[in-house]
C-alpha positions in Angstrom: 16.1 -31.3 -177.0 18.6 -32.8 -174.5 17.1 -32.0 -171.2 17.8 -33.5 -167.8 15.3 -33.8 -165.0 16.6 -32.1 -161.9 15.0 -33.3 -158.7 15.6 -31.4 -155.5 13.2 -32.7 -152.9 11.4 -36.0 -152.3 7.9 -34.4 -152.8 9.0 -32.8 -156.1 10.5 -36.1 -157.2 7.4 -38.1 -156.3 5.1 -35.8 -158.2 7.2 -34.9 -161.2 8.7 -38.3 -161.8 5.4 -40.2 -161.7 3.8 -37.7 -164.1 6.7 -37.7 -166.5 7.4 -41.4 -166.5 3.8 -42.5 -166.8 3.2 -40.2 -169.8 6.3 -41.3 -171.8 6.4 -44.1 -174.3 9.2 -46.6 -175.1 9.1 -50.1 -176.4 5.6 -49.5 -177.7 4.1 -49.3 -174.2 3.3 -46.8 -171.5 6.2 -46.6 -169.0 4.0 -47.6 -166.1 4.4 -51.3 -165.2 1.7 -53.5 -166.6 1.2 -57.2 -166.1 -0.4 -57.5 -169.5 2.6 -56.0 -171.4 3.2 -57.8 -174.7 6.9 -58.7 -175.3 6.1 -58.9 -179.1 5.9 -55.1 -179.4 8.7 -53.4 -181.3 10.7 -50.6 -179.7 9.5 -47.1 -180.3 12.7 -45.5 -181.6 11.0 -42.1 -181.6 10.1 -42.3 -177.9 11.4 -40.2 -175.1 12.9 -41.1 -171.8 14.2 -39.6 -168.5 17.7 -38.4 -167.9 18.0 -37.9 -164.2 20.3 -35.3 -162.7 21.8 -35.5 -159.2 24.4 -33.3 -157.4 24.9 -34.7 -153.9 23.6 -37.4 -151.6 23.5 -36.9 -147.9 21.8 -37.6 -144.6 19.2 -34.8 -145.2 17.1 -33.9 -148.2 18.0 -30.4 -149.4 17.9 -28.2 -152.5 21.0 -29.8 -154.1 21.1 -33.0 -152.0 19.2 -36.3 -152.3 19.0 -38.1 -149.0 20.4 -41.6 -148.7 17.0 -43.0 -148.0 15.3 -41.2 -151.0 18.2 -42.1 -153.4 17.7 -45.8 -152.5 13.9 -45.3 -153.0 14.6 -43.8 -156.4 16.6 -46.9 -157.5 13.9 -49.3 -156.1 11.1 -47.4 -157.9 12.9 -47.3 -161.2 13.8 -51.0 -161.1 10.3 -52.1 -160.0 8.8 -50.0 -162.9 11.0 -51.8 -165.5 13.7 -49.1 -166.0 17.3 -50.1 -166.8 20.3 -47.9 -166.8 22.0 -47.0 -170.1 25.0 -45.0 -171.0 25.3 -41.7 -172.7 27.6 -43.3 -175.4 25.0 -46.0 -176.2 22.2 -43.4 -176.2 24.0 -41.1 -178.6 25.3 -43.9 -180.9 21.8 -45.4 -181.0 22.9 -48.7 -179.5 20.5 -49.0 -176.5 20.2 -52.7 -175.8 17.8 -53.6 -173.0 15.4 -56.6 -172.7 12.0 -56.4 -174.3 9.5 -54.7 -172.0 12.2 -52.6 -170.2 12.7 -48.9 -170.5 15.9 -46.8 -170.5 17.0 -44.3 -167.9 20.2 -42.3 -167.7 21.8 -41.3 -164.4 23.9 -38.1 -164.3 25.9 -36.6 -161.5 27.2 -33.1 -161.7 30.3 -31.4 -160.3 32.5 -34.3 -159.2 31.3 -34.0 -155.6 32.8 -36.3 -153.0 29.3 -37.5 -151.9 29.0 -39.2 -155.3 32.1 -41.4 -154.8 35.1 -41.6 -152.5 37.8 -44.2 -152.4 39.8 -44.9 -149.3 43.6 -45.7 -149.2 42.7 -49.3 -150.1 40.8 -48.3 -153.2 37.5 -49.3 -151.6 34.3 -47.2 -152.2 33.4 -45.4 -149.1 29.9 -46.0 -147.6 27.2 -43.4 -147.8 28.2 -42.3 -151.3 26.0 -42.5 -154.4 28.2 -45.1 -156.1 28.4 -47.3 -152.9 24.6 -47.2 -152.7 24.3 -48.1 -156.4 26.9 -50.9 -156.1 25.0 -52.4 -153.2 21.8 -52.2 -155.2 23.5 -54.0 -158.1 24.5 -56.9 -155.9 20.8 -57.7 -155.5 19.6 -56.5 -158.9 22.6 -57.0 -161.4 20.2 -56.6 -164.4 19.5 -53.0 -163.5 22.8 -51.9 -165.1 25.6 -49.9 -163.6 25.7 -47.1 -166.2 25.9 -43.5 -164.9 27.8 -40.5 -166.1 29.8 -38.1 -163.9 30.1 -34.6 -165.2 33.2 -33.2 -163.5 35.0 -29.9 -163.0 38.7 -29.5 -162.4 38.6 -30.0 -158.7 36.8 -33.4 -159.0 36.6 -35.9 -156.1 39.2 -34.0 -154.0 38.7 -36.0 -150.8 40.0 -39.2 -152.3 43.7 -40.0 -151.8 44.1 -40.8 -155.5 41.6 -39.0 -157.7 42.7 -40.9 -160.8 42.0 -44.2 -159.0 38.4 -42.9 -158.7 38.2 -42.3 -162.4 39.6 -45.7 -163.2 37.1 -47.3 -160.8 34.2 -45.5 -162.6 35.4 -46.7 -166.0 36.1 -50.3 -164.8 32.5 -50.5 -163.4 30.8 -49.3 -166.6 30.4 -45.6 -165.7 31.4 -42.6 -167.8 33.3 -39.4 -166.9 32.4 -36.4 -169.0 32.7 -32.6 -169.3 31.2 -30.0 -167.0 33.9 -27.3 -167.8 37.1 -26.7 -165.8 35.7 -24.0 -163.6 31.9 -24.4 -163.8 31.5 -21.4 -166.0 28.5 -20.2 -168.0 29.8 -20.9 -171.6 27.3 -18.4 -173.0 29.1 -15.6 -171.4 32.7 -16.2 -172.5 34.8 -15.9 -175.6 35.8 -18.7 -178.1 39.3 -19.0 -176.7 37.9 -19.2 -173.1 35.4 -21.9 -174.2 38.4 -23.8 -175.7 40.3 -23.5 -172.4 37.3 -24.6 -170.3 36.9 -27.8 -172.4 40.4 -28.9 -173.5 41.5 -29.9 -170.0 39.5 -33.1 -169.7 41.4 -34.9 -172.5 44.6 -34.4 -170.6 43.0 -35.8 -167.5 41.9 -38.9 -169.4 45.5 -39.4 -170.6 47.1 -38.9 -167.2 44.6 -41.4 -165.6 45.1 -43.9 -168.4 41.4 -44.0 -169.3 40.2 -45.4 -172.6 37.0 -43.4 -172.8 36.6 -40.3 -174.9 34.9 -36.9 -174.5 31.5 -37.1 -176.2 29.1 -35.1 -174.0 28.8 -32.0 -171.8 26.4 -30.9 -169.1 26.2 -27.1 -169.5 26.8 -25.3 -166.1 23.8 -23.0 -165.5 22.4 -24.3 -168.8 24.7 -21.9 -170.7 25.3 -22.9 -174.3 28.1 -21.1 -176.2 27.0 -18.4 -178.6 26.8 -19.2 -182.3 30.1 -17.6 -183.1 31.8 -19.7 -180.4 30.0 -22.9 -181.2 32.8 -24.5 -183.2 35.0 -24.5 -180.0 32.3 -26.6 -178.3 31.9 -29.1 -181.2 35.6 -30.1 -180.9 34.9 -31.6 -177.5 31.3 -32.6 -177.2 29.0 -34.4 -179.6 26.0 -34.0 -177.4 25.1 -31.4 -174.7 22.6 -31.6 -171.8 20.5 -28.6 -170.6 18.5 -28.5 -167.4 14.7 -29.0 -167.6 11.8 -31.1 -166.7 11.2 -32.7 -170.2 12.3 -36.2 -171.1 15.1 -36.6 -173.7 14.3 -37.3 -177.3 15.9 -40.2 -179.1 18.6 -39.4 -181.7 16.3 -41.0 -184.4 13.8 -38.2 -183.8 13.9 -35.4 -186.5 13.4 -32.9 -183.6 16.5 -34.2 -181.8 19.2 -31.4 -181.4 22.4 -32.9 -180.1 23.7 -29.6 -178.5 20.5 -27.9 -177.4 
């Protein structure tokens, strides 16, 4: 199952994250940091790991907002507990490459919200955005990895003078831009032709922006997966889909792995 962990408040994050991550296995070891970890252990390719979902960052913690302070704390906690950021592409293509004893985590950001990233007229990342905070963290901990995926709608990053420059910056810095439908619609409630219309737009955006990346994944708005009769329209544009939940993601090696559910 391709679930993402949605964290809304610091208290929920602290409790759920510690429970989930300390009970998951990867690299042959429990995810909790251990000074006696053997680097001779082989990776557990049937392990599971966290895919974290964010919407906004801001000055105050709220239902859909992670505070600046808590977002920085998230990065510090993950790094100190031996997590390293990996991409959706490497995850799906089974090419995760992190040092022995480290554990993968995927960062996802939904909706193309301006609190995630803004560029000013000089193509500089604005302070107090998620990407600025991550870039500052990477200056101190470059081995954490810059990977993150931004699931955008048609009105993505509207506050930036040049929205395509934002997409180019994300690609240049090792991030991914992927599908969240054009209008944030529940795909389970629309027709096949409507599903097609909701998903076909992003390829045009990639072309206009001059990006080299391709559509491979979707984050389903409201967790709505197209019905069986409309599923072929989805498969043209996404090889893997992410639901919303509190379970870690399975590895593609796992016989129980379902790329679209």
